C-alpha positions as CSV (number, residue, x, y, z in Angstrom):
1,M,115.8,-3.6,45.4
2,K,114.3,-4.1,41.9
3,I,110.7,-2.8,41.3
4,S,109.7,-6.4,40.6
5,E,111.2,-7.7,44.1
6,I,109.5,-5.0,45.8
7,S,105.9,-6.1,44.1
8,K,106.4,-9.4,44.7
9,I,107.1,-9.0,48.4
10,L,104.1,-6.8,48.6
11,K,101.9,-8.8,46.6
12,A,101.5,-5.5,45.2
13,Q,99.8,-4.5,41.5
14,I,102.0,-2.3,39.4
15,V,99.3,0.2,38.0
16,C,101.3,2.6,36.6
17,G,104.7,2.5,34.7
18,I,107.5,0.4,33.3
19,K,106.7,-3.3,34.2
20,E,110.1,-4.6,33.3
21,E,112.8,-5.3,36.4
22,E,114.8,-2.0,34.9
23,G,113.4,0.0,37.8
24,T,115.6,-0.1,41.2
25,V,115.3,1.7,44.5
26,E,117.9,1.8,46.9
27,Y,116.0,3.7,49.8
28,A,112.1,4.0,51.4
29,F,110.4,6.7,53.1
30,A,107.0,6.5,54.6
31,S,104.4,9.3,55.1
32,D,101.2,10.7,54.6
33,L,102.9,14.2,55.5
34,M,103.7,15.2,52.2
35,S,105.2,18.6,53.7
36,D,108.1,16.0,55.4
37,V,108.1,14.2,51.9
38,L,109.2,17.7,50.0
39,T,112.1,17.7,52.4
40,L,113.9,14.6,51.1
41,D,116.9,15.0,49.0
42,T,117.4,11.4,47.9
43,S,117.5,9.7,44.4
44,N,116.5,6.1,44.0
45,L,113.5,6.4,46.8
46,L,110.4,4.3,47.4
47,L,107.6,6.3,49.1
48,I,105.3,4.3,50.7
49,T,101.9,6.1,51.8
50,G,98.2,5.3,52.1
51,L,97.2,9.2,50.9
52,A,95.9,8.5,47.4
53,N,95.5,12.2,45.9
54,V,96.7,14.2,43.2
55,Q,98.8,16.1,45.8
56,T,101.1,13.1,46.2
57,I,101.9,12.5,42.7
58,R,102.5,16.6,42.8
59,T,104.8,16.3,45.7
60,A,106.8,13.6,44.5
61,E,107.1,14.8,41.5
62,M,108.6,18.0,43.2
63,S,110.7,15.7,45.1
64,N,111.9,13.9,42.1
65,I,110.2,10.7,42.8
66,S,109.4,8.1,40.7
67,Y,108.4,5.1,42.6
68,I,105.5,5.3,45.1
69,V,103.6,2.4,46.9
70,F,99.9,3.0,47.9
71,C,98.9,1.2,50.8
72,R,95.7,0.0,52.8
73,G,94.2,-1.0,50.0
74,K,93.8,2.7,48.1
75,K,92.5,2.5,44.8
76,L,93.7,4.6,42.4
77,S,91.6,7.2,40.2
78,E,92.6,7.3,36.5
79,E,93.3,11.0,37.3
80,I,96.0,10.2,39.7
81,I,97.2,7.1,37.1
82,E,97.3,9.8,34.2
83,L,99.3,12.4,35.9
84,A,102.1,9.8,36.8
85,E,102.3,8.4,33.5
86,E,102.8,12.0,32.2
87,N,105.9,12.3,35.4
88,Q,107.1,8.4,33.9
89,M,106.4,7.5,37.5
90,I,105.5,4.0,38.7
91,L,102.6,3.6,41.2
92,M,102.0,0.1,43.0
93,E,98.7,-0.7,44.8
94,C,99.2,-2.7,48.1
95,S,96.7,-4.1,50.6
96,Y,99.1,-4.0,53.6
97,S,99.4,-1.0,56.5
98,V,102.1,1.4,55.9
99,F,103.8,-0.5,59.1
100,K,103.7,-4.1,57.6
101,T,104.7,-2.8,54.3
102,C,107.8,-0.9,55.5
103,G,108.6,-4.2,57.8
104,L,108.7,-6.7,54.8
105,L,110.9,-4.4,52.9
106,Y,113.3,-3.3,55.8
107,Q,113.8,-7.1,56.3
108,S,114.0,-7.7,52.3
109,G,117.2,-5.6,53.0
110,L,115.9,-2.2,51.3
111,K,117.1,0.9,53.3
112,A,115.4,3.4,55.4
113,I,116.1,6.9,54.3
114,Y,117.7,7.6,57.8
């Protein structure tokens, strides 16, 4: 699924990263527990979380995750955005809950990691 489609489905704002339709993901995973994220070994993965801090970016970096949706109306700090830019990540802010975000994306055809 293209990043532009995800942004449209979620009415999300892309706050960092490319805005073209080039970026695509095949799977999604939702968690606020970063130790669970570290266990993943899949490319083209979208991380869905409400945990808006630098640790999320560091964890995504270690797990080779380039796409993150921050839910529950969380606003990202400049520090988070700068770190994500350094790692060439795409970040989106979404006002929906994690549950609704997952449901909308699953309904639209995005696959669960397991």
